[in-house]
N, C-alpha and C positions, 0 to 999 in steps of 0.2 A: 753711519745715519742715523743711528736705531738711537744711541745717545742725546742726539741732537732734538730728537723729535721725542724723547722721552722729556728732558730737560725743558721743553718750550709747553710738554703737557703737567708738568709739576710748576711750574710759573704761572701759570693760566689758570689753574685749580688752586693755587695755595690762597689768592687771595680776593679771586675776583666772583663775580656771582653770574656762575655758569649754569644755574638750574640743580633741580631739587634729586634729580636719579642720577647712577652711576655713571661716569662720562670719563674713562678710562684711556679711550683711543687716543691715538698719536697723531698729532700733527702734521700735515704733510705739506700747508701754502703757510705764508706770512697774515697773521691774525690780521683783521680788516681795520680799520681805524677812521677816523672823521676826517682827517688831512689826506686821505687817499694815498696812492702809490708813489706820491710826489715823484710823478713823467716816468714810472715805473724806475726808478733810483732807489725805494725801498726793496721793492722784491728782487732785484739784480743783487743786491746786498743779502740780502736773505741765500739767495741761489749760492751765491759764495762763502755763506757762513757765517755771516754776522746780521744780528737781529737787533733792531731799537724799537722799545716800548715806551711810552709816553699816556698815562692813563689818573684820574683823578675820581676819586672816590668819596659820594658824600652821603649823610646819614643826617637828617633830619627829626627831633623828637619835640613833642609834644606834651604834657601832662595834663588830661582833661581830669585825673582824678589824682590824689594826694600829691604830700609833698605841704611846703608852705604857701602854696599860692601856682596857679597856671603861667608858664612861659613856653615860648619854643626857640629851643638851642640847636645849632647845628656844628657838628664835626666833620673833617674830611681829612683824605690823605692823595697829597699829589708824590707819584712817585716815577723814575725814569729807570728802565732797564737796558744793560746791552749783556747780550749775550755770545759767544764764539764757539766756531765749529771746526775743532781742530783738524780732522780731520779734511775738511774743505780747503781749510785753510792753509796748513801746512802740512797734509800729510800723512798725519799723526793720528789712528783709526781710534774710536773711543774715546776720546777727549773735550770736556767740554769745559768749559769758562762764563761765571756769570757773574754780571756786577750791577747793587741796585740799589739806588739811593731811593729814601724815602723822607717826606715833610708833612709830620700830620700838624693839626690846626684845628681850631672851634674851640666851644666851650662843650661842658657836661654837665646836661641835664639834670643828671641824679642828684652830683653836688650842690649846684646854684639853687635847686629847688629842695632840698634837703629831703629826698623821697626815702631815703634809710636803706638802700638795696646793697648786698653783697655783690652784683655782677651789674656792668654797666649798662644800662640803657641804649647805650651808642657805642657799640664794641671799635669801632673805630679810633675813638676818643684815648684808645688804652697808651699809657705814658709818657702823654701830654704834648704841646706843643713845642717839635724838636725837629732839625734835621738828621737823619743818622744815616751810615753804611752798615744797609741792612743785610746785603748779599755779597761776597768777595770769596768765590771758593772754584776751586777747580778738583773736577769729577772726572774720574778714566776706570774705562771698561777693561777687565782683564779676563782672562778663563774662557774665551770665547763670549766674550759678555755676562757672562755669568756671576762675575765677581762686580760689582760696582764699588767705588772707591772713593770718597768725597773729602776733603780738606782745605779747610780757610775759617774766613768769616762766617758764619750760619747762623740759622735760628733753630732752637731745637723742635719748633712743631711744624719744620718742614720736612723731616726727616720720620720723625718718631710720634706715634699718636694721632697723625694732620688729619685734618679733617677741614672741609671746605666751610664757609661764611657764608652762606644763603641767607642767614636770617641776623638782625639787628640785634639784638639782645647775645649780652657775649656768652650768658648758657649753652648756647647753641655753635658758637662761632671756634674754632680755631681747635689747635689743639688742648683735650678738657685740662690734663694736669695744670697747664699753665694757667687755667683759670681761677684754682683753689691753692697752690703753692706757688702763688708767679712773682714773690720775693728770692727763688731761686730756679725754677724752667724759666727759662726766658723764651715768647714765642716772639712772632712778626710783630712791629719791625723790629725789636733789638736785638742785637747777633751776639758772638762771644765764638773764641776760638774751638773749635773745634774737629773732629775727624769721624768718620761714617764707613763701614764697612757692611755689604750687604750683600747675601750669595742666595743667588736663584738656585734652591736644591731641586724642585723640579717647575715645568712650565708655570703653574699655577700656585707658586709656593717659596716663599724665602725666609733667613733667619737675617737678623740683625744686629749688630752691635755700635752702640759710637758711645764716645766722650766728647766730651763738652767741660769747658775750665768755667769752674763759678768763681766769679766776679761779681761783688755787688756794686765796682765802680761803673760794668756794663751799662746802669741806670740814670748814669750821670744824667743831666738834659744838657747835651754841648753834642759840636759835631767832632766826629775824631775817627781814625783808620782804624785803631784796638788797641785796646787796655795793657800794657806790657807789663804791669805790675798791681798789687792786690788782690790776689786771686787764693780763696780759701777754701780749695780742693777741687774734685773734679766730680761729674755726675756721668753715670754710666748705664745709659737704658739698652737693655734687649728686647728686641721686639720678636714676634714669629707672625707670618702672614699668609693668608690662603687668597687668592682673587680667580675664582671658580666660575664659570660659566654655565648655567643651564638651558632646556629645552634647546636644544642644538644650536648651540651660542649667542643666544638671545638674550637670556636673563643674567646680567655681570653682578656679581659681589665680591664685598672684599671685607674680608674678617680677619682683626689684629689682636694679640694679645699682648702683651709685654709688662715691664717691671721695670723699676728703677731705682738707682743708691748714690746715695749723694755720699760723699767723706766727709763734708763739712762739719763743724759743729754747731749747735744750734741751742738756744734755750728752750728750757723746759718749760708750759705753755702755762703754767699752773703752781711748779713750784719755784718760786724765786732765788736766783742765784745756784739753781742747778742747770748744768750744762749736759746735752746729748750728743754722742759721737755717733755721727751717721742719721740721714733719714731718707725716707725711700716710699714707697709706693706702687700700685699696681693699675692697669687701666685696659679695658675689652674695648674693641669700638668696630661695631657689624655696620654694613652698607648691604642693599640685598633691591636688586629690580625685582618687583613681584610679577607685572606682567607684561606684554607687549602688544604692540598694532603692529599686527603684519602689512609688510607694503608701505610703512612710513617713512618717509623720507629722514625722520632722526629716529638713529636706533634706541636713544633713550626715551620716546616716549612711551608713557605705560606708568605703574605704578611702583611706587619705589618706599624702603621703609628704614630706619636708624634707629640704632640701639646705640649707648653710649653709657659707660659703666667708670667712675673713679674712685680708689681710697686710697688715703696717706696714712702715715705716721701717726698716733694721737699722743706722741709724747713732745712732738713739734709745730702740729701744724693746727692752724686755728678754725678753717675748715677742713674737715676728714673725707669729704666723699662729694660726690657728683652725679647723678642719674640725671640721663635725659632720653626721650624717645620721641621719633617723630615720624609723618609721613606724607609723600608727594607726588604730584599726577602731574607730569609734562605730557603737553599736545592739549590746552584746553580752547576749544571754541574755532577750531580749525586751524589754530596757532601751531605749527610743531614746537618751538620751541618756548613759550609760554610755560608758565608754571605755575603751582601752587602749593604751597607748604602748610604743616603745622605740626607744632612741636610741644610738648610738657616736660618742665625740668624739675629739679629739685637739689639743691643744695642744700647741705647740711655740716651746722657748725659742732666744732670738737666738744663734746660737753667737759672735759675737762678743763677746756680753754673760757666757757660758758660759766664755769664756776668761779674760776679769776676774775671773770668779769663783775657776778655777783658780790664777791667780796669786796671792789672795788666800791660795787652802787652802793655799798654800807656805808662805805665814808662819805662818796657824793652822789647823792639821790639821782641826781642828773645824768650819770652815767650810762651808756648805753649797754643792754645785753641783747647777742645774739640767739637768733631761733632760724629755723630751718626755712627757709625762702624756696617758694612755688610759685612757679607760674607759666604761661602762656603763649603763644605769639603765633599767629597765623598770617600769611604773606600771601601777595599775587605779585608775581613776576610779568611784565612786561619787557619783552627784548623788542622795542620799540626800532631799531636800528640795529645792522651786524655791529656797529660799534656801541650802542646805548642800551641800557638797561635800566627801566624803574621798577623798582618792588617796592608800593604801600604797605604799610604792615599793623596789625596790632597787638599788643602786649597788656596783659592782666598780669598782673604780679601782687603777690604778698611779701612784702620785703622781708630781709633777712637780719639787715647788721641791726636794727632794734625794733626789741618787741613793739616799741608801743606806736610804732611807725601804721596808716593805715594802709589798706588796700590801694594799689595805685593803678591807672588807666594810661597806656600812651600810646599815642598815634605817634606811627613813624612814618618816612619816605627812604630808601636808599635808593642810592644812584652809581653808577658804573661810568664812566666815558673814555673811550682810547680814542688818544687822538694821533 
C-alpha cells in the first residue's frame, strides 16, 4: 500500500500544478476528475489496485514586449496514465507498475517571435509536437520498504533533481540540469532505459544512485517503445536527500545534493576538433515551508521558499550554470488551495562557448552571441475546481541567447484539467 500511495504522489507532483508549498503527503483516494467516478467504476478500480488518469495541460503566452512583434501562442500536453499496485492485484507486496503516454502540441512563442531566450517561456512545449511513451517502469520495495528499486523506461528528472512545474518559464520547472544540458539529461516527456536504487538510511534521509542510457535517438520526433541501438554511454547521478519536518511536524522541507557523470564523449565547446572524455555536473535543491496556519484544512497553507543551483563542466557545456530562488504562499483570500508564487532566475552561458561565438561573429556579423539571461516570474494559482487549475502569470526577461535582444514581457496563462 505504501508503495502505491508514494507512486501516486510522485506522479501527481511530477507534472501537475499542485501549489508552491511542499506537498509530500500520500494520496489515500482516487484523485478527482471532470468525468467523475464513472458510476463507481473508477473508485472500485483504484481500490483493486488499478489507477487511470487522463489530463490536459495548456500554456498560453503573449509577448507584450520584445521580439519581432506581438503574438499569442498556445502549447499543450495530453497524457494518459495507468498505474498498477501488485499487492492489491497479485499479492506481491511493494510493487508498482506505471505507464504514461504523452502527446505535446502547439507553438513556441519564443521561436516564432524571436525573443532570443535561452529558456522556453512555455515549458510544456519542450521536445516538440510528438507522442511518446514517457513512462514504462516497475518499482519494487525491498528490505522492509527501505530499498526502492526501479527499472524500465524512465525520465531522469522524475528521480534525480526532481522539481515541480508550478511556473510557466522553463527556468523554474523540472529537474534543473535538464534545462541547461538537455542534449543528454532528458526530462519529461523524453524517456530512456534506466534503473534507480534508493536506500532510506533514516526516516528522513536517503541515498540514491541511478544509471541511465545516453542515446541521442531518444530525441527522435516519432512514437516508439524504446531505442535498442545508438547508445553513446551511461549517465550516473548520485543524490543525497533529507526530508525533515520542523515545528511539531508542521513545516516540511526537502533538501537534495547531487552529482552526475556521463561516460559519453563530447566535442569541446571552444577547441575545434577536440573531444572530451566524460561530462559532469552538480546540483542543489532546497524547498522548505516556513510558516503554517494552525487549524487550516490544508497542511501546506503558509509561506514556503525554494533555492536551486546547478553547475556543469566548462569543457563541453554551452551553458554552465543556472541559479533560481523563489517564494510561495498557499491559502490566499480564504481559499485554502489557492497560492501565489514569485521567482528570480539566472542562466549563465559558458565563457568558453561565448568566446567561440565571438570568433564566429568575426566571420559573420549577424551571428548571435550569448549572455547571462535574467528573469522574474509572478503567478497566481486559482484552484477553480478539484479537477481544474488556472494560473495566470507575468514574466519579465532579459534574453540570453542573443545579446542584441531587447528585454521581453510575456503574459501567460497555465491551466491543468484532469478528466
